[in-house]
N, C-alpha and C positions, 0 to 999 in steps of 0.2 A: 606440566600441562602439555598435552599433545596439540597438533595443529587444529584438529576439529574442536577441541575444548577452547582453544584460543579464539577461533573464528566465532564460536558462540558467545564468548565473553565480549568480543569486539562488537557484536551486533548491538549491544546497548549503546555504544558510541555512535552507531549509524543512525539511531533514532534522534540524535542531536543534530544530524545533518539533514535527514529527510523526515518531515512530519507526516503523520497520517492525516490526509485531508484532500482537498480539491486543488488541482493544479491546472494551469493552462499551458498547452503546448505552443511552441513558438509559431506554429502555423494556424493557431486559433482554437482548435477543439479543447474541450475540458475532459479531465480524467480524475478519478478518485484513487489515490494511493490507499490501499487497504491492508497491506502486509509487507513486511520485510523478512527475508529469510537468508539462510546459508545454503549455497549449492554444495551438495555432498561430495562430489568428486574433485572439486577445485578449492573448496572452502571460501569461494568468493561470495560477496554479498549481492542479493537480488532484491529488486523492487517490483512488487506486484500491483498492477493498477487496472482500472476499469474505464472503458470508453463510454462516456455519456451518449455520444452520437450513435455508435454501432452496437452498444450493449454487449461488448466482448471484453475478455480479460487478457492482459498482456503481462509479460515479464521482461525486464531488462537488467543487465548487470548494473550495479550501483554506479560504476565509473561512467557508463554510457548515459545513465539517467541524469547525472549531474554535469555531463560534458557541455561545453559551450559550442553552439553552432552560429551564434551571433552574440552581440554584446549583452543581451538579456539572458542567455542560456537556453537550453533545450526546453525545460519546464520551469514555470514560475509558480510558486505557492500563492494561492488566491485566498483560501480560508479553510477553517476546520470543516470537516464533513459532518453532516447531521447523522444521527443514528440510522435513519432510514436509508441514507445514501451508502453508509457502510454495510448495512445488511444487503442491499441490492448489489453492491460491488462484490461481496463475498458469495453471491448466488443464493441468498436467503431472502425470506420475506417476513413481515411482521407475523403473518399467520403461522409460520413454522416455528416461531420463537415464543409464542404465547403459552404460558403454563396454564393447564386446564383449571386448576384450583389454587391460585397463588396465595390465598389466605388460609388455606387448609380447612375451609368450612365444610361441614358435613351436609 
């Protein structure tokens, strides 16, 4: 198994550390973590999150996301995200994900 294969396999372990959901930054704002990934050139793990206040998307190295800046850490898990929050965090809306004829009726 090469380095990239190993990084992809290890990504499953990262999901045990970082849950997809809503987090509170130590300064107060809320963010939705919506994805975890592998950085291609370094094989490091990345956390992708969405600012509730600014409606912008951010990416941090996993080590930076979980680092401690005080006794509580940089980000604190608050709760699971709703489906609507996850869609919004990913830049989608319910309107773009609705199937035109979900039951296959003529």
